[in-house]
N, C-alpha and C positions, 0 to 999 in steps of 0.2 A: 345523732350527729353524723355517724359514719355514712348512712344512706344519703344525706345531703351532700357530703363531700364527693361521694361516688357519682351522684347525679350531676354535680357541677363539672367533674372531670369528663363525664360522658358527653355533656353538652358541648364542652370545648372540643372534644374529639370529633363530634358530629359536625360542628361548625367548620373545622379544618378540613375534614374529608369531603364536605359538600362543595367547597370551593376548589378542591384538588383531590378527586377520588383516587387518582393514581399514587398520590403521596403516601397513602396508607400502605400500599404495596411496597413502595420504595423504602419507607421507614422500616418495614418488616425485613426487607432485603438487607439493609444496612446492619440491623441488629443481628441477623443470622450470620453475617460475615465476621462480626466482631469476636475477638477473644477477650473476654472480661478479666482473664487472669493476668493479662499483660497491661502494664501502665503506659499511658501515652508517651511519657517522657523517656521511657526505656527503649521502646521500639514501636513507633507509631504504625508501621506497616502491619506488624503482628496484632496490634490493638484493633485496627480497623479492618484488616483482611485476613486475620489468622485462620478463620474457618472457611474462607472462600473455597479452598481446594477440597473440602469435605462436602460442600454443597453443590459443586459443579463438576460433573464427570467429564474428563477429557476423552473425546472420541478416539477411536482406534487410529484414525488417519491424521489426528492432530498432534502437534508437538506440545501445544499448550492451549489453554482456554482463558480468554479474557472477556470483557464486556463486548468487544467487537465481534468475537466468535458467537456470542450469545445472540446478538442482533442479527448476524448473518443467518443463523439457524432459524430465527423468527421469519426472515424473508423467505427462506425455503419452505417453511410451513404455509406461508401465505400463497406461494406459487402452487403448492399442491392443492390448496383449497380452491383456488381459481380453476384449476384443471377439472375439478369435480362438479363445477357448475354446468347447467344444461345449455344455457345460451352464451356462446362464446363468439367474439368478433372473429372474422376470417383469419386475421394474423395470429391471434392467440390460439385459434384452433390449429393453425400450422405448428405453433410451438408445442402444443400438446401432442400432436402426431409425431413430431421430431423426438420428443421425450420418450414416447412409447417405442419408437424405432430404435432408440438408444438402449432401451431395456431388453430388446430382443436378442438375447445372448446366443440363441440357437442359430439365427441368421448370420451373426458375426462369425461363429465357428465355421459355418459352411462356406462363406465367401471371402474370408480373410485374405488368403494368399492371392487369389485371383484379382481382387480389387486393388491390393497394394502394388502388385506387379503391373497392373494396368496404369496406375498413376505414375510409376517409375518410367514406363514406356513413354508417357507424355513428355518426359524430360530427356528423351532420346536414350533411355536405358542407362545401365550402370555396369561397369566392369565386374564388380563383385558378384553380379548375377549372370555373368557371361554374356551380356548383351549391351555393353557400353559403346559409346561413340567417342571420338577423339576430341570433341570440343565441349564447351560448357553448355551449349544449348540455349534455350530461351526460358527465362524465369520471370514469372509475374510478380508484381509488388502487391502483396496483400498481408504482410506480417506486421509485427510490432516495430519493425525496423524503420517504418516510414509513417509519419503522420504530420498533419498540418493544423495549426491553431493560430487564429488571429494574424494571418499573414506570414507566419514563420514555418517553413518546411524544416522538419527535423529528420536528418538521416543518421540513424544509430547503427552501431555495430551489432553483431548477432548476440542473442542471449546464449547462455552456456548450460551445460548439462547439470552442473551442481553449483550451488552457491551463487553469489553475484560476481561481477567481473574480477576485481583484483584479489578478493579473498579466495575465489576459485583458483586463480593463477597461483597464489602463494601456497595453498594446500596441495594442489596437484603437482606443482613443480618440486616440492620438497618432501613429500610423503610417498615413499615407494610402496608402502602397503596400500595406500589409496589408489595409486596408479594400477597396481595389480588387481585390485578389486574392480576398478573401472574396466580394465581389459577383460576380466572374466564376464562382466555384465554384457559387454559388446559381443564377446564370443558366444554367449548363450543365446543372444538375440539372433546372431548370424546363423547359428545351428537351426533355429526354428524356421528361418527363411531359406534354409538349404544352401547357405553361402559357405564355401570352404574357409576354414580358419587356420590352416597350416602356416600361412604367411604372417608370422608374428611381427615382421617389420612394418606391416600395414598398421597394426594397432599402435606401434611406437610412433609412426609418422602422424597418425591421427591425433594423438595426445600432444605431440610437438606443435602441430598446426594450431590446435585449440589454445595452447599456451601462448603462441605468438599473437593470436587475436586478443587474448586476455590481457597481455602486457600493454596493448595499445589503447585500452579504453580509458582515455584521460579527458580533461576538460575540453569541450568543443569550442570552436570560435564561430562567429557569425559573419557571413559575407553575402553580397548580392548574388543573384543567379548568374549575371554576366561575369562577375569576378570568379565564380566557381568554374565557369567554362574557360576563362582565360588562364587561370592558375593551374587547372588540372585538365588540360586539353587531351590527355591520354585516354580519357573516357568521353564517349559521345553522349553528352548530357541531354541533348535535344532528343536523341533516340531513347535514352533512359526514361525521360519524362515524355512518353509518347503521346500521340494525339488523343488516344482514349483517356489517358490519365488527365491530360489538360482539360478535356471536356468534362470529366468528373469534377475537377476542381472549379471549373467555370470562371477562370480568371487568367490574366497574362502572368507569365513568370518573370517578366522584366522587373517588377517592383517587389518581388518576394525575396525575403532573406532566407538563407539556408544555414542551418546549424549542422555541422558535419565533423566527424572525427577524421581530420585530414591526414594525420600521420598513419592512420590505419590503412587508408586507401593507397597512400604512397608506398608503404612497406609491402603491401600485397602485390602491387604492380612491379616494383623494382627488385624485390628480393625473393619472391616466390616465382621462380623462373619456369614453372610449368603449371598448366591449367589442371593437371591431373589431381594434384593435392586439393585444389580448390573444389574440383568436382566431387571427389570422394568425400570431402568434408560436408559439402552441401547435401549430397545424397544420403549420407549417414544421418545428418541432423533432420532431414526431411523424414526419413524412415523412422527415426526415434520418436519424432513428434507425432507421427501417425499411429504409434502403438496405443496411445490413449483412446483411440477410436476402435480398437480391435478387441478380440476376446481376452479373457483373463490370462490365458496361457502366455500371450505375448507381453503382457504387462508384468508378469511375475519376476523376470530378472531385474527390472528396474526397482520393483518393490523391495526385493531382497537386498539390493545394493543400498537403498536408502535406509533400510532398517539397520543394516550392519554398520554403516559408516556414520550415520547421523541420528540414529534412534528415531527416525521419522518413518512411520508406516503410511506410505502414500496410497495404500489400497483402500480407497473409498468403497463403501458398499455400492453395488451397481446403481441403486436408487439415488444415493447421494451424488455420485459422479455424474450421473445423467441429469440430475437437477442443476448442478453447477454448469455443465456444458450447455444446457438449454437456457439457463439464466444469462450466460455470457453471449450466446448467439442472438437471443431474442430479448435483449435487455430493454430495447426501446418500447415495444408494445407491452411487455410485462410491467415495466416501470410506469407506463401510462395508467395501467390498471391499479397499481399499488400506491404510487406516490402522489398523484394529482388530486385524490379525493379528500385527504385529511390534512395535508401539510399547510401550515400557516407560518410564513416567514417574518411577519412583522416583529414579533418578540425577538427573534434571532438577529434581525438587522439592527434593532435597537441595542442589543447586547454588543454587537460588533462595533457600533458607533461609540459606545461607552468605553469599550476596551481599547479602541484606537485612540480615543482621547486620553486615556490613562498612559498609553505608550508615548503620546505626544508630550505629556508632562514629564515623563521619564527622560526623554531625549533632550528636552529643554534644560533640564537640571543636571544632566550627566556631567561629571567633572573631567573625564579622561579624554573627551573629544575636544579638538580645537574648534573655533567658531566656523571655519569653512566646512569642516566635516559635519558639524552639527546642522548647518543649513542644508547640506546635501541629504542628510538622513531625514530631516523634517520634510523636505520636498518629496523624498521617496515615499514616506508614510502618507503624505497628502495625496499623492498620485496612485497609491496602491489600490488596485481594483479587487473586487470580490465577486464570486459567484456563489449564490446561496440557493439551496433547494434542488431544483431540476431545470433543465432547459425548456424554453417556451415551446419548442416543437413537439413536446409531449402532449400538448393540448390540441394539436392538429389532427385531422382525420388520417389515421394510420392504416386504413384498409389497403392502400397500395404498397405498403412496406413489404419487401421481399415478394412483390407481385410475380416476378418472373421465375420464382423458385418452385420446382415441381419435385416433391419428395419421391424417391424411388424406394418402394418397399423392399426390405431385406438388404439394402446397400447403405448401411450407416456411414461407412468410411467415405463413400462417394458424396453422400448428402452433406457430411461435415465439411468436406473440402469446398464444395460448391457454395455452401452457406458462408464460409470464411471469406471467399472472394466477394460475394454479394454484400456482406456486412462491411468489408473494407471500403467498397465503393460508396455505400450509404454514409459511412462515417466521413469520408473525404468530402462528399457533397455538403454535409452539414458544417464542416470546418469548425467544429466545436471543441472547446477545451475540456468538456466533460469526458471523464474516462468511463469505465463500465458503470452504468447508472445504478445498478443494484448491489454494488460492492460497498462495504462499510469503510469509508475512506474520507480523509481530508488531507490536503497537501498545498504547498506553496511552490509556484513556478517562478524562478528568478528571471527567466527570459522574457516574461510578460508582466512581471511584478504583480502577480495576482495570486490570491489564495482561494481555494475552492472548498466549500463546506456543503456536501451533498445531503439530500433529504434523509437518506438511510441512516447516517451517523447521528442525526438529530432525533432519533426515535427513543422511546423508553427502553432501558433505564438511563440513557445518557442525558436526556432532556425531557422535561415536562412543561407544557405551556404555562400552567398556573402554579408551578412549584415556588416555594419561598426563594427569594433572591439569593441567599447564601448557598442554597442547594444547586441552583442552575449555574451560578457563577463558579462554584467550586468544581463542578463536573464539566459541563459543556463550555463554560467560560474559559477554563484552562485549555481546552482543545483549541478554541479561537485564539487565545493569546499565544499558544504554542506555534500556530501557523504564522501569525503576524510577525513574531520575533525571528522566524526563519529568514525573514528579509534582512536581518541585521546580524546573522551569524557569520562565520568566516567565509562561507560560500556566498551568502546573500550580499555581503558588503563588497563583493567584487562587481556588482551590477548597479546601475543607476536607476532612476525612477521609470525609465523607458525599457529597462531590461538590457541595456547595452553595457558592455564591459567597460569598467573604468577603475583607475587606481585611487583608492581611498587611503587617508591617513588612519591606520588601524589603531593608533594609540596603544593603550594597554589592553586591548581586546585579547591579544595573544597571551598575556599574563593571566587573564581571567580564565581563558579556556584551558591553559596549562594547569592552573589551580584546580579546576573542575576535573580534568583528566586524572590527576593524582588521586582525588577523592574517590572517583568511580573505579579507578584501577585497583584501589585497596579492596574493593568488594568483589573483584573477579580474579580468578586464577586460571592459568592455562592458555594465555593469549599474549603474544608479543605486544609490548607497550606501543610501538609505532603503529602497528596494525590497529590496536585498540583506539588510539587517537584518531586515525584516519576514518575508521568506521563509525565511531560513536560520538565524537565531539559535537557534531551539529545537533543531534537529538538531545544530548545532555544539556547543551546551551538553551535549547528551546523549552525543555521541561522546566529549568530553573527560571528563565526569564518569563515564560508564559504564566507561571504561577504568580509571580509578583505583580504583573500588570492586571491579571484577572482579579486578584485580591484588591488592588488599588481601585479598580473600577467598581467592585462590589461595595467597598467601604464608602465610596462617594455617594451612592444612591440608597444604601441601607437606611430604612426609616423605622427604628424601633425594633424590639425583639420579634422575630418571626416564629409563628407556631409551626412545628413539624410534628406530626402525630407520634405520640409515645416516645418522643426524644426531647421533651421540654427542659430536661436538665442541662442541655448543652446550649451555650451562647451562640449568637450569630457567627462569630469568628470560628468557634469550634465546629459548627455544622459545615461551614465552608471547607475546612480541612478534612473533615470526615468524608464529604462528597468528593473532594479531590482524590483522596486515597482510593475510594471505591471505584473511581473511574479507571484505576490502574491495577486493581487486584488481579492476581494471576495464579492459575494452577498449571504446573509445568511438569512434564515427564523428566525424570532423572536422566534417561537415556538420550535426551535431546539437548541437554544443557551445553555440551561442548560445541555442537554444531551451531546453535543459536548465538553462542558467544562470538563466533568468528564470522557469522554471516548476517545477523540481524543488526541494523543500525541502532535499534533501541536496546537499552540495558534491561536487566531483569526487573520485575515488578517491584520488589523490595527496594532496590536502588532508585528506581524512578520516583518512589514515594519518599523514602527517608532522606536522601541526600538533598533534594531541594528544600525540604522542611528544616533540616539541620542548618542550612545556610540562611534561614529566614527568621529574623528576630520577631516578626509578628506571630509566628507560630509559637515560639517560646513564651511570648506574653500571653497568648490565648490559653495555653495549658499550664502556665506557671512552671516551666522547666528551668531548673537551676543552671547557671552558667557552668559549662564544662560537663554537663550531663550528656548522655548518649544522643539525645535529640536537640541539644543546644551547644554545639561544638564552638570552641573559642576561635579556631582558625577558619572563619567563614570565607567562602568565595562569593564576592558580591560585585556586580558590575552596574546594575541599574539602581 
């Protein structure tokens, strides 16, 4: 009798694995992550993810590891395999040579100072190196501060040395130890460059100037190019958007809208009464940004600063850092090699359609919106655009990509800067909303009412083409739902279906987000409540809302019990929630927790899993959790 039962089970397993071979590996992965000693109704994160941290090693340069870091590592492995092939396209061959140039540590050591000083001379020198001029000089636009997508030019303020804008401002403005540590880092870098550091007031002025910039990074507004020129005539915008840039964009500026932090520009012009502070800040930030292209000696002060203050070891191995640099610069040709061969977006597009329909049902039945607001929300959902997979230009002949670039042996810093300029020009010509193509990412942009789901994030183990419906909807479906509902969080609700600012009747939305904030705040210590709300409310909202609409979509199309190898004891609903949790499992360094708490808009993995489930009655039904138990709280926060 036993052999017959065993044979029957084996046949079932073979049938399941034949239709979905990767499901066998995914099932094993889920089981390895589980902690069978914990009951689902006591702590579902520990039940589903309790052993994740023992199965996935955090790399030295990582603060944490999740499914996203796993996929990113897989992309890097693919790039290395491509570089080992004999026949490479001309552009990929350039990428390989650039990678090898980056690995040449001996040349970096030999040419560091000479190349950096040469670049500084291109900006008319710098006082700190005893060769500065009295004006700002000429600065090209090729950084992250300028980009265009679908007819909207976005002018952003500068990025900062640590954290993101307002959390950086808060930390540096109030923490004297952090200020001193930051000054020490700058001093050590200056010593390496031969810059005198006796003038301590310079370091104080530098921090004050950065704080001024940080304070002014607030919500931008949109205006036409003509309005920008009229309202802010103290800047020659026609000269700023010069003929070369106009040619790169290939269109008239008369009909282009501009998103800009206006108060930042006004404050710099009216209140910073000398160009010297601006120039010193620009030259310092340029110099600091160049350090990542130099030898390890120059990177050491920044590494030690990050380790001490944030528990973040930013010292990638030379191999890893060069892979990341090459991936970012040559993302288009490398993405063409990796993404276009196997990606099939039909299933994902159908999932998006189903989840948007579930969101439509939620909006139609929501009780806290008045009829006018409900109509606006439904119209916004109807007009919401999506970009899935990869841009069509990856299928084009890319042999001419970076055609004008000639790599100089032994001069990695020079090569990196020239490539940055060329890449910015290429990106401007495409006018695409796709960000770095080989980064694991999905996001929603309220200015164009569009969410982007890239090919990379839809790879195993996040998504499997033929996986059972509850698995794909619990894992990848939650990601889709998360991005869709960002269009209706406190930020998203300030923009209409065309991405234009408008005032909505927010109803009880604030009550719901306040309710959520209290729940999440209970799970975190060491952060100001106001800062916590400002930083994490949007992601907490999307985690909770995205889970609900993904589940609703899954339930509507689920057709009978689905087989998932070696996990047949779980129902469809239970498999959905197990997949959801595995999407958010996290291994985290203790030394990085404080920094992530105050800089990362996402909460820790356990909170991202447990709190949405504690608020969801369908989870309690699936695992039969008693009312008032740890995973079935009585005081639920519910909006949809």
